Structures are given as structure tokens and as C-alpha cells.
C-alpha positions as CSV (number, residue, x, y, z in Angstrom):
1,M,7.7,24.0,-8.2
2,A,6.3,21.5,-10.7
3,V,6.1,22.5,-14.4
4,F,2.7,24.1,-14.9
5,S,0.2,22.0,-17.0
6,P,-3.2,23.6,-17.7
7,P,-6.3,21.4,-17.5
8,D,-7.5,19.7,-20.7
9,A,-10.2,21.2,-23.0
10,V,-13.1,19.2,-21.6
11,W,-12.3,20.1,-17.9
12,R,-11.8,23.7,-19.0
13,A,-15.1,24.0,-20.8
14,H,-17.0,22.3,-18.0
15,F,-15.5,24.8,-15.4
16,Q,-16.1,27.9,-17.6
17,N,-19.7,27.0,-18.4
18,A,-20.6,26.1,-14.9
19,L,-18.9,29.2,-13.4
20,L,-20.5,31.6,-15.9
21,A,-23.9,30.1,-15.6
22,W,-23.7,30.3,-11.8
23,F,-22.7,34.0,-12.1
24,A,-25.5,34.8,-14.5
25,T,-28.0,33.7,-11.9
26,N,-26.3,34.9,-8.7
27,R,-24.5,38.1,-9.5
28,R,-25.2,40.9,-7.1
29,P,-26.7,44.2,-8.4
30,L,-23.6,46.3,-7.6
31,P,-23.8,49.9,-8.7
32,W,-20.7,49.9,-10.9
33,R,-22.2,46.9,-12.8
34,Q,-25.0,49.1,-14.2
35,D,-22.8,50.7,-16.8
36,Y,-19.2,49.6,-16.2
37,L,-17.9,53.1,-16.6
38,P,-14.1,52.8,-16.2
39,Y,-14.1,55.5,-13.5
40,H,-16.7,53.7,-11.5
41,V,-14.9,50.4,-11.8
42,W,-11.6,52.0,-10.7
43,I,-13.1,53.7,-7.7
44,A,-14.9,50.5,-6.6
45,E,-11.7,48.4,-6.9
46,V,-9.7,50.9,-4.8
47,M,-12.4,51.2,-2.2
48,L,-13.0,47.5,-1.8
49,Q,-9.4,46.8,-0.9
50,Q,-9.6,45.9,2.9
51,T,-13.3,46.8,2.9
52,R,-16.5,44.7,3.2
53,M,-18.7,44.9,0.2
54,S,-21.8,46.3,2.0
55,R,-19.7,49.1,3.5
56,G,-17.9,49.7,0.2
57,V,-21.2,50.2,-1.7
58,A,-22.3,52.8,0.7
59,Y,-19.1,54.7,0.4
60,F,-19.2,54.3,-3.4
61,H,-22.6,56.0,-3.7
62,R,-21.5,59.0,-1.5
63,W,-18.2,59.3,-3.4
64,V,-19.6,59.3,-7.0
65,A,-22.3,61.7,-6.0
66,R,-19.7,64.2,-4.8
67,F,-16.9,63.3,-7.3
68,P,-18.7,62.2,-10.5
69,D,-15.6,61.8,-12.7
70,V,-11.8,61.8,-12.8
71,A,-11.7,65.6,-13.2
72,A,-13.6,66.1,-9.9
73,V,-11.1,64.0,-8.0
74,A,-8.1,65.6,-9.6
75,S,-9.3,69.1,-8.7
76,A,-10.5,68.4,-5.2
77,S,-8.6,69.4,-2.1
78,R,-7.2,66.6,0.1
79,D,-9.5,67.7,3.0
80,D,-12.6,67.4,0.8
81,L,-11.5,63.9,-0.4
82,L,-10.7,62.9,3.2
83,H,-14.2,63.8,4.3
84,Y,-15.7,61.3,1.9
85,W,-13.0,58.6,2.5
86,E,-13.1,58.8,6.3
87,G,-13.6,55.4,7.9
88,L,-12.2,53.4,5.0
89,G,-8.7,53.6,6.5
90,Y,-5.4,52.9,4.6
91,Y,-5.3,56.6,3.6
92,S,-2.3,56.1,1.3
93,R,-4.9,54.7,-1.1
94,L,-6.6,58.1,-1.2
95,D,-3.4,60.0,-1.8
96,N,-2.5,57.6,-4.7
97,L,-6.1,57.9,-6.0
98,R,-5.7,61.7,-6.2
99,R,-2.3,61.5,-7.7
100,A,-3.5,59.0,-10.3
101,A,-6.5,61.2,-11.2
102,Q,-4.2,64.2,-11.7
103,A,-1.9,62.0,-13.9
104,I,-4.9,60.8,-15.9
105,M,-6.0,64.4,-16.5
106,A,-2.5,65.5,-17.5
107,K,-1.4,62.6,-19.6
108,H,-4.5,60.8,-20.8
109,G,-7.1,63.6,-21.4
110,G,-9.2,62.6,-18.4
111,Q,-9.7,59.0,-19.7
112,L,-8.5,56.0,-17.8
113,P,-5.9,53.9,-19.9
114,D,-7.4,50.7,-21.2
115,T,-4.5,48.2,-20.8
116,P,-2.8,46.8,-17.7
117,E,0.6,48.0,-18.9
118,K,-0.6,51.7,-19.1
119,L,-2.7,51.4,-15.9
120,L,0.4,50.1,-14.0
121,R,2.2,53.4,-14.7
122,L,-0.4,55.3,-12.6
123,P,0.4,56.0,-8.9
124,G,-0.9,53.4,-6.5
125,I,-2.2,51.0,-9.2
126,G,-0.7,47.5,-8.7
127,R,-1.0,44.3,-10.7
128,Y,-4.4,43.3,-9.4
129,T,-6.1,46.7,-9.8
130,A,-4.6,47.1,-13.3
131,A,-5.8,43.7,-14.4
132,A,-9.3,44.2,-12.8
133,V,-9.9,47.6,-14.4
134,A,-8.6,46.4,-17.8
135,A,-10.8,43.3,-17.7
136,I,-14.0,44.6,-16.1
137,A,-14.1,48.1,-17.5
138,F,-12.6,47.5,-20.9
139,G,-13.0,43.7,-21.5
140,R,-9.3,43.0,-21.9
141,D,-8.4,39.3,-21.8
142,V,-6.5,39.4,-18.5
143,A,-7.0,37.6,-15.3
144,A,-7.3,39.5,-12.0
145,V,-6.4,37.6,-8.8
146,D,-7.5,38.9,-5.5
147,A,-7.8,37.0,-2.2
148,N,-11.2,35.5,-3.2
149,V,-9.8,34.2,-6.5
150,A,-6.7,32.8,-4.8
151,R,-8.8,30.9,-2.3
152,V,-11.1,29.4,-5.0
153,F,-8.1,28.1,-7.0
154,A,-6.2,26.9,-3.9
155,R,-9.2,24.6,-3.2
156,L,-10.1,23.7,-6.8
157,F,-6.5,22.4,-7.4
158,D,-5.7,21.7,-3.7
159,L,-2.7,24.0,-3.7
160,G,-0.5,23.9,-0.6
161,Q,1.7,26.9,-1.5
162,T,1.6,30.0,0.6
163,H,1.6,33.7,-0.1
164,D,3.6,34.8,-3.2
165,H,4.1,31.3,-4.5
166,L,0.4,30.6,-4.3
167,R,-0.4,33.9,-6.0
168,R,1.9,33.2,-9.0
169,R,0.5,29.7,-9.5
170,V,-3.1,31.0,-9.3
171,E,-2.3,33.7,-11.8
172,Q,-1.1,31.0,-14.2
173,L,-4.3,28.9,-13.7
174,A,-6.7,31.9,-13.9
175,A,-5.1,33.1,-17.2
176,A,-5.1,29.6,-18.7
177,L,-8.8,29.1,-17.9
178,L,-10.0,32.5,-19.1
179,P,-12.5,32.2,-21.9
180,S,-11.5,34.6,-24.7
181,G,-13.8,37.6,-25.0
182,Q,-15.5,37.0,-21.6
183,A,-12.9,38.5,-19.2
184,R,-15.4,40.8,-17.6
185,D,-17.8,38.1,-16.5
186,Y,-15.1,35.5,-15.8
187,N,-13.2,37.7,-13.4
188,Q,-16.3,38.9,-11.6
189,A,-17.7,35.4,-11.4
190,L,-14.5,34.1,-9.7
191,M,-14.6,37.0,-7.2
192,E,-18.3,36.6,-6.6
193,F,-18.0,32.8,-6.2
194,G,-15.2,33.3,-3.5
195,A,-17.2,36.0,-1.8
196,L,-20.6,34.1,-1.7
197,L,-19.8,30.4,-1.7
198,C,-16.1,29.5,-1.4
199,L,-15.8,31.4,1.9
200,P,-12.7,31.4,4.2
201,R,-14.2,29.6,7.2
202,R,-17.4,28.1,6.0
203,A,-17.3,27.0,2.4
204,R,-20.7,26.2,1.0
205,C,-19.7,23.1,-0.9
206,E,-23.3,21.9,-1.1
207,Q,-24.1,24.8,-3.4
208,C,-21.0,24.6,-5.6
209,P,-21.8,24.4,-9.3
210,F,-18.7,22.2,-10.0
211,P,-18.1,20.0,-6.9
212,E,-16.8,17.1,-9.0
213,L,-13.9,19.3,-10.2
214,C,-12.7,20.4,-6.7
215,L,-9.6,18.4,-5.6
216,A,-9.7,19.8,-2.0
217,K,-13.3,18.5,-1.7
218,K,-12.2,15.1,-2.9
219,R,-9.2,15.0,-0.6
220,H,-11.1,16.6,2.4
221,T,-8.6,19.5,2.6
222,V,-11.1,22.4,2.0
223,A,-10.6,23.8,5.5
224,E,-6.8,23.7,5.0
225,R,-6.8,25.7,1.7
226,P,-5.3,28.1,1.2
227,A,-2.6,27.6,3.7
228,P,-2.9,30.1,6.5
229,R,-0.7,33.1,6.7
230,P,1.5,33.4,9.8
231,K,-0.4,35.3,12.4
232,I,0.9,38.8,13.1
233,D,0.1,40.0,16.6
234,K,-1.1,43.5,16.9
235,T,0.8,45.9,19.3
236,D,-1.2,47.9,21.8
237,L,-0.9,51.6,21.1
238,L,-1.9,53.7,24.2
239,M,-3.2,57.1,23.4
240,A,-4.7,60.0,25.4
241,A,-6.7,62.9,24.0
242,A,-7.9,66.2,25.6
243,I,-11.4,67.4,24.6
244,L,-11.1,71.1,25.3
245,R,-14.6,72.8,25.4
246,R,-15.2,76.5,25.3
247,P,-18.2,78.1,27.0
248,D,-19.8,78.6,23.6
249,G,-19.7,74.8,23.0
250,R,-16.8,74.7,20.5
251,V,-14.1,72.2,20.9
252,L,-10.4,72.3,19.9
253,L,-9.1,70.1,17.1
254,R,-5.6,69.6,15.8
255,K,-4.7,68.6,12.3
256,R,-2.1,65.8,12.0
257,P,1.0,66.2,9.8
258,A,0.7,65.6,6.1
259,T,2.8,62.4,6.3
260,G,2.8,59.4,8.7
261,M,0.0,57.7,10.5
262,W,-3.5,59.2,9.9
263,A,-1.8,61.9,7.7
264,G,-3.9,65.0,7.4
265,L,-6.8,63.9,9.6
266,W,-8.2,66.0,12.4
267,E,-8.1,64.9,16.1
268,F,-8.5,66.0,19.6
269,P,-5.1,67.2,20.8
270,G,-3.2,64.3,22.4
271,L,-0.3,62.0,22.4
272,I,0.9,58.4,22.4
273,H,2.1,57.3,25.8
274,R,3.5,54.1,27.4
275,A,1.8,52.2,30.1
276,D,5.0,52.5,32.3
277,E,5.3,56.3,32.1
278,N,6.2,57.9,35.4
279,E,3.8,60.7,34.5
280,N,0.2,59.8,34.1
281,A,-1.7,60.6,31.0
282,V,-3.4,63.7,32.5
283,S,-0.1,65.3,33.3
284,L,1.4,64.5,29.9
285,L,-1.7,66.0,28.2
286,R,-1.4,69.2,30.0
287,R,2.2,69.6,28.8
288,E,1.2,68.7,25.3
289,L,-1.6,71.3,24.9
290,P,-1.1,74.8,23.4
291,G,-0.4,77.3,26.2
292,G,-2.3,80.4,27.3
293,L,-5.7,78.9,27.1
294,G,-6.8,79.4,30.7
295,L,-7.4,75.7,31.4
296,T,-8.9,74.4,34.6
297,A,-6.5,72.6,36.9
298,T,-7.7,69.0,36.0
299,L,-8.8,66.9,33.1
300,A,-11.8,64.7,33.8
301,P,-12.0,61.2,32.3
302,F,-14.7,61.1,29.6
303,A,-14.6,57.9,27.6
304,S,-12.2,55.2,26.4
305,V,-12.5,53.6,22.9
306,S,-10.5,51.1,20.9
307,H,-10.0,50.3,17.3
308,C,-7.5,48.4,15.1
309,H,-5.0,50.0,12.7
310,T,-2.9,47.7,10.5
311,R,-0.4,46.5,13.0
312,Y,-1.8,48.2,16.1
313,R,-4.6,47.9,18.5
314,V,-5.3,51.5,19.5
315,L,-6.6,52.2,23.0
316,L,-7.7,55.8,23.2
317,D,-8.6,57.6,26.5
318,G,-10.5,60.9,26.1
319,Y,-10.4,63.5,28.9
320,L,-12.8,66.5,29.1
321,C,-11.3,69.9,29.9
322,Y,-13.5,73.0,30.2
323,L,-12.1,76.5,29.7
324,I,-12.7,79.0,32.5
325,D,-14.0,81.5,30.0
326,G,-13.7,82.4,26.4
327,I,-12.4,85.9,26.9
328,G,-9.0,86.8,25.7
329,L,-8.2,83.5,24.1
330,P,-5.2,83.8,21.7
331,P,-6.0,83.3,18.0
332,L,-5.2,79.8,16.7
333,V,-3.8,78.9,13.3
334,E,-3.3,75.4,11.9
335,P,-2.7,72.8,13.0
336,Y,-5.3,73.9,15.7
337,S,-8.9,75.0,15.1
338,W,-12.0,75.7,17.2
339,V,-15.1,73.9,15.8
340,D,-18.8,73.6,16.7
341,G,-20.9,70.5,16.4
342,D,-21.8,71.0,12.7
343,Q,-18.1,71.6,11.8
344,L,-17.0,68.6,13.8
345,A,-19.2,66.4,11.6
346,T,-17.4,67.6,8.4
347,R,-13.8,67.2,9.6
348,A,-12.2,63.9,8.6
349,M,-11.0,62.0,11.7
350,S,-9.5,58.6,12.5
351,A,-11.9,55.9,13.8
352,G,-11.1,56.4,17.5
353,H,-11.4,60.2,17.5
354,R,-14.6,59.9,15.4
355,R,-16.1,57.7,18.1
356,L,-15.2,60.2,20.8
357,A,-16.9,62.9,18.8
358,A,-20.0,60.8,18.4
359,L,-20.1,60.2,22.2
360,L,-19.7,64.0,22.8
361,V,-22.7,64.6,20.6
362,A,-24.8,61.8,22.1
363,S,-24.0,63.1,25.6
364,G,-25.1,66.6,24.7
365,I,-21.7,68.1,25.5
366,I,-21.5,69.7,22.1
């Protein structure tokens, strides 16, 4: 890699002034920007990882209404937190959030640390989140580089590096161009610019406040920057779930283990199967279900849904199974629970099982 040489003072001043002026006019009225409370900034940064802004804002409002501060997160049960996180995915973020909140209460008197170095010692906080919270919440002069910022600089300087090499070069540039004392607006301006104008597939170069500075525009390489990541094909994951309904309308749920995929979420009892199984999904489900429930002889197909999960494309088939009667049913303990429609709405579920639940309600089955 070539020796890093920051832009000269004239270039730097032009870029900074144009960027900050653009941000002053175009900044979105996001809820955590009202007061920049460190707790709000932290929650927003964690939620917005792998999440669209419009969706993240809705979740943020619900979350802070239920958990208004670090203490509320630290003392909440995982099930309660899961209910307000459901649908955001990447549930390890939630577990780390809870662990970090508990560490903040135990070691920092309930107040978020105000430097990247101290923030990095908290569970689940990496380089980007530590820099973003330190800069945006506390005004520390550090540069935070997310995917939007990396894209802006890859085009501005026509950088052909990929992945980690690109991130390191962009971190150098972002730090060199940071105007002292303006880290909050500078970092947010870069992120906002990447989110609103310097878009991945349709860069709005005609609205750029500094087009004369952009090397990719001059060289006609905007569409090629940043260099694309190697495509990772998703693997189909075939799943089947049994929707067991009692005569009183309640359905059976099972809680997943505390570790692994969809840890701690509730689901209709089921299994992962392969397309080439000698036994069909119905037969496999009957073997998987808790015994002694007086099930009818067959499971009837109800609905099929699909959703993506990290490296997988999940294909979930739901089967209805009605109990003959509700008399003499054995008591159930975790991981199983009978729930009615109201309770079903409060149980945190993965995307596929939540869709099955919504279809059950819409169909009037529960």
C-alpha cells in the first residue's frame, strides 16, 4: 500500500465546509438527535446495524418507552428484552447489549464511558460503535467508519481496495479530515451523505455538494466503488412446524435453547429436515412432538413462508394439528407452553414463525 498522504489544507477546508453546510440543511430529524443522550445514541447505533433507518426509528421509540435508561436494560429479563427486539434479528446484539448494560451499572455507576478506549471494554462494542458513541454522544474527536462512510471515501478518492484494506485506508482519511471540535456533526454528516446521496446503486452525483473533489466521478468509476464483496450464496434451510391447537383455541409453543440459532425465541414445535429424507415432514413432525397429547392421525398443511437469516434462506412449512379434546392433557413445563392469541402476540419469535402466527390470527384459527 502506498504511503498515506492527507489532502492539503485548501482541499480539506473545502470538503469540510461543503459537507457540514450540506448536513446543516439536509439532516433528518432522528429522535436521538433531539438531545444526544449517550444512552439513546448507543441504543440507536446498536439497533441500526443491519437495519434500515425507517425500521430502526420505529424500534427505537418502542424500546426507549419501555427501557428508558441503562438501569432498565440491565434489570430486565431476556424474554422482556426479546419481545421489544423481535424482528431486528442478529440476537447476539441483544445479549451483548444486556451484558454491557449490566457492566455499565456495575463498573461505571450507570453512565456510559465517554472514550473509545473505555467503550471498547464493554461486551459487544467494537471499533465502529465505540467511535460513534464517543464522537456523537460525547463530542470526542474520533472518526467513525461504517459502510456508508467507507463508500463515500472509496468514491471520493477512487479507492480500489476491498474489505479490511479499504476500511483501514478510510479510517486514516476520515481521521485526517475531521475538523477539531466538530466530530458529532462531521461523523453524522458523512453517514447521512452516504445514506441519502452517495447511495450504493444510484449515486445522486447531480446533488453532491463537492463534485469537483470526487476522483471516481472524474474517472467515471463511481459504479465500481467500493469494489464489490465476493457474493456468498445462501443455503436453503428446510423446516417444518406443527401448529397444535386445543379445543379452547390455545396453541402449543416451544422455547428454543439459550444458545445457538434464534436462541431463547419461541416457536411452533418443529424441526429442520432435508429435501431427500425418506420420511416426509409430517411423519418426522409426529415423532418430534411431545407424546401423550391425543393427536389426530394426520397433520394438515396450513401455510409455507420464507425468510433470510444470515447465511440461510429459511423455507418453513406449517402444519395444523387439532387435538381430539382437551381433557386429561399432561401438564407442560418449559420448553413447552400453551398460549392463547393474546399471549402469542407477546412471545418473541423468529420471522418465519411470527408470520405463521399472523396467518393463524388472520385466518381466525386462534
